[in-house]
N, C-alpha and C positions, 0 to 999 in steps of 0.2 A: 388571546387576541376574541375579538369578536363581532360581531355584525357583517357586514359585507367583505366576501373574500380576499384578501388580499395576495397579489400575483406572485410567487417564485419561483424564479427560473433557477436550475442549475444549467452550467455549459462546460460541457469534459467531452474529449475530443472522440472517444469512443461506447458505443453502447455496454458492452461486456462488461467495460472497466465501473462503470454506475450499479450494472445489476449485479454486478460479485462485491459493490466497496460501499456503497451508496443505498440503495434503495430501502431499506432501515430509517435511514435519515430523512429521504422524501415521503416515509407512512406516518413519521412522525408528525411532518408535518401539516401535511395533513389534516390532521387528527387534532393539529394545531389553529387552524381552518384558514391554513394555506390550501391557492389554487397553484398547484403544482405542474409546472411544465419541464421537460427534460429536451435540452437543444444538442444535439451530438452526431456524430458520425453513426446512420445505422447499418449495423451489418448485417446481425444477427437474433439482436434481443428487444428488436421492439414489442414486438406481442408480448412478451413479457414484461416489459416495462408497463404497457396500458392497460396487462388488466391489474396490476398495481392500483393502478386509478392514475397515474402521470399520464398528462399529453406530452405526444413526442414528437419533436420539432426538427425535422433530418438537416442535418450541417453539410456544406462539399469536401469540410477541411479533412486533411490527413495530421496523423500526429506526425509521422515521417518526414511532412514538408516543413522547410523552416526559411527559405527563402526569402528575399524580396517581394519577389511577384506575388506568391501564393501567398505571405502572410499581407501585404495589402488587400489579394479578395478576403482573404479570410476577415478581418478587420469590416471589411466593407459590410460581408454577408452580417455578422453578429449585429452591426451600427443599424442597417435596416431592419432586424429583428427587434432589434431594444426599442426603436422606436413604431415599430408598429406596434409591439405586445405592453410597452409602457409598463414593468414591471412597480413591483413595488421595492424588491431586492432581488437581487442576482447573487448566486453562491458557486464563483469561479471553483471547480476542480484540477488542479495541478496546474505546473508551471506555465504553459502555453496558453492556457483558459486565463490564468490570472494575468497575462500580459497583453496576449493578442485580445482579451475579451475586456482586460482594462480599459484598453485605448477605446472601444465602443463604447462603455458605458461613459467613460469621462465624455467623448463626442456627444452621446446622445443623452446626455445630463442623466443618468441610474439616480437616483436618490439616496440606495445603497448596495453596498458592493461587500462582501464576505467574500476572501482568497482562502482557498485549502491550499498549502504547498508543503508538498510530504518528501524529506529528502534531499533536504536544501547540499547538503551536503554530496550529494552528487554532481553538484557544480565545481566541485576542488577537487572530490576524488578520481571522478571520468576523466580522459586525455582525450576526449571524444571531438570532435568536431561540434558535436550536437551540443554535448557541456559546455563547451568555450562560448560557444555563442547563447546558450540559457543563461549562464553565469554574467554575461556582459550585462544581458539585456534586465536581470534581475537587480541587480547595481546599481545600474542606471534609472532605471525607471520604476522600482518599488517605491523610491520616495515621494515622486507621485503617484504612482496609480495606485499603487498598494496600503498607501498608509497617510491618506489625505482622513480629514476628517467626517468624510460621509463611510468609510472605510474598516473595513477590521478583515486581520490576516490570522487565520488560524494553521499552529506548526503541531507537531507529534511530539517533539520532545527538546528539553531545555538547549542542548545545542543549535539545533535549527531555530531555535529564538533570538540566540546569543547572534545567530551569523545575522539574520533580518533585522534585529534590534541594532546591530551596530550602523546599518543603513542609513536611519534614522533614529538616534536615541532618544529624541523628543515625543516623538512615537510610542515608546514603550507599552504605553496602557490599550492601542490600537491591537497590541497580539496579543495572541490566547492561544495556551497548549492545551489539547484536547488529546489524550494519547489513543491513540488506534481507531479503529473502524467500529470497532465497536462486536463483540463473542455474543450468540444469541446462547445464551448457558442450557434453557433447554432443548437445542437442539444439539450442543456439541456436552453430551453428558460422557462422566468418565468412563472408559472403557478398559476392559481386562485387558493384561497382553497377551499377546499371542503365543502358544508354545513356541520352547527353545528346546534345545538347538534348531537351528543358527539362530544367532541374535542379525535384525532385519536393522538398518538406518533408512529413512527417508527423506528423500528432497521433495517441497510443492510447492510449484513457483516456473514463472518464465526462461527458458532455457537460454538466458544469457550470459555474458561473462562477465557482467558486472554482482551478479549473483554468487561468485564462485564455482559454478558448476563441476570446471574444470580439477577443480583444487579437490574437490571432492570426490571423484572418478579416481583421481590420484592418491589419493590417503587410501581407498579404499582397494586401490591393486596394493600399497606399502602395506597393508595389512594382511593381505591372502601372501604376498611374500614373506611373511613371518609365522605364516602358518594358521590367521585368524579370520576363519570364518563366515567373516561378515557379508551380508547380503546388504542392497543395494537399491533401491526402489528411483528412481526419476521421473516425475510426477508431474505433467506438463506440455506444454508444446512451445515450439519456436516463437518466434517475434520475429516477424519479416521487420515489419516499422524500425526493428532497432539493428544499428549496425553491428551492434557486436551479438546478433542472435548466432547462434548454431542452428547447423541444418539438419535437417533433418537424415541424411548419411551420418553423417557424425552423431546422432543419438544412433540409430541402428548399430556403427561399429562398433560402439561402447557398449550395448545390449547386448553382442557377441561377447563379451567378455563373462570371464568366472563371476559370479555370482554379482552382474548388476540388470539390471530390467529397466528401459523407458518404457511406462505405460501409457504414454499420453495423456491425452486429461480426462478427467474426472470430474461428473457434476457433482457429486456425493462424497469430499475430500477422508469422509467417515472410513471409508472402503480403506486405504490406505496406512488411517490410524492403527483398523481392526489388526494389521497383518504388521504392524511396526512394532520396533518399541524405546527407537531413539527419534527426537526430530532432528534433522541438521539444515544447517543454511550459515554457508561460507560467505556468505557476504563481502563484496570487497570494500564496500559504503556506500550511504546514500539512499539508505531506510528512513521512512517514517516512523512507525512503530509496524513492526512487519506482519502483516495478518494470519500467514502461516502458522507464525511461530503463537500468535495469540489462541491460534485455532487446536494446534497440537497441545499447549497447556491445557486446554480447558478439557481436552479427553485423556487426560493423565498421564503427558510423555513426555519422558526426560530431556533437555535438549542438548546437543552440541552447536555451539555458533562461534562465528567471528565476533570478538571485543570493538564494537564500531558502536558507531549513535544511532540508536531507535533498537536495535538488538538488546542491550543491553537495557533495556526499558521494561524487557519483559524475561529476555536470559539473565537473570539474575544467579554472577558466577557463587557457587558453592552453596547453591539454595534449591535452586530447579534447574540449571545451569551447568557447563564447563562451555568458558569461554577461553577463544585462543584468537591469537593474530591471526590477521586477515592473509591469505595468501600463503599461509605455512603449510604446508601438505603433512610434513613431518606431526607436527602439533597438532591438529586435526586427528590425524589415526589415534595417537597417541590418550587423545581424549575419548575416541570413539572406542577405545577398547578396554578403557577405564570402567565405561560405564559399562559393556559389554560383558564384562566378567564380574561385574557386581552387581544382582541387583536388589538386594537391598537397598543399594542406592536409590536404584532407576526409582524403588517404590516413594521414597522418601520427596525426589525428587518430583518424583507425579504429584503426590498429595499435595505439595507447595505449591508448585504451576496452577493447580486447579485454582486452589484460594488465594494468587496472587492476582488469578484473572477476573474469581468472583469480585474479589473486594476495590479493582478499581477498572477494569476495562470491559465490562458487559455494554451489551448494543444500547441499556435504560439507559446506563452515564454517558455515555457519550452522546445520545441525542440530546436528555435532558440539558446537558453539557451547550452543545448547539444550540436548542431552541432558545436559551437564557442568553446565549448572546445574538438573536434576533432582537429579541426584548429587549436588551440592552441599545443596541445600537437604532434600535424604533425609539426607542425615548431619548437619545441621546441629539437625532439630527433631525 
């Protein structure tokens, strides 16, 4: 794309999520000739995003506010933004941005709309009021908002594609699978295993129930009861906007148990993988393709994860991972014990995981696929 720069607006609820997961995409869009802006609630990452060359447009919405009045206020704010900015294309990130931004884009007659939907399975997995409302809105509005002629949808795994496609089968060609957020393979280079014993497993992510943190803690307790000195690192913070978030008191209490350390937030997760032998994710579902598993595989860590959509895209059972049923602490403990006692298997899984990420999940592959989607949409509309 050449000539005058075309305006691309990313719409996302939280600035931290854009910084963590989508900044490489913004940089690639800039290199492709787009004038990139990020519309988001600003908390702590505005300066970082602006330093990357993106204009930041603050929004007042909050991820946890899902009632009618707050949703209407958000739609009105986004509508005014789109009418003022006149973007060439908007890229909505996650369910809330896709639905509310989709309504605003329709009203404002935005010519091209891309919606990224990660973890469609959350709508059926979670029993929360939020999940039920998101699911109902997605099923009702997707055919109109997400799958119109001038719209494209990005999902991260085949199961999510099937869910969206079922809402409007005739629009199947408007859905694209782009697996993951992309991993910087130069940054996440293979790391040697730390000394042992003891063997350490680590979970990196938000401290919320759907990620199976409590199941992982219980699995570690079962191993200790069997005399297996498995260490567990929990790396991440509570998410107050999520109704299933664990509070700090619970995390501190877990950290008082033998062999468990709650590390809080780490800017560079390579510090975690340098001190851990196994990556663990006991998610109950609702995953796209988990970034934490991609990064762990990239640095050469064997994986134990639950057998749910998204996880199994990067955690391949018997190749670089052991998969277990969600919610089954005993099976999780057995899998962790199996890898803890088998360093040769961990090494084989480490090499296979690195190769897997390099072949299909690199940052270059993800950004190239997304830019190709922009170009195809531009040509079609």
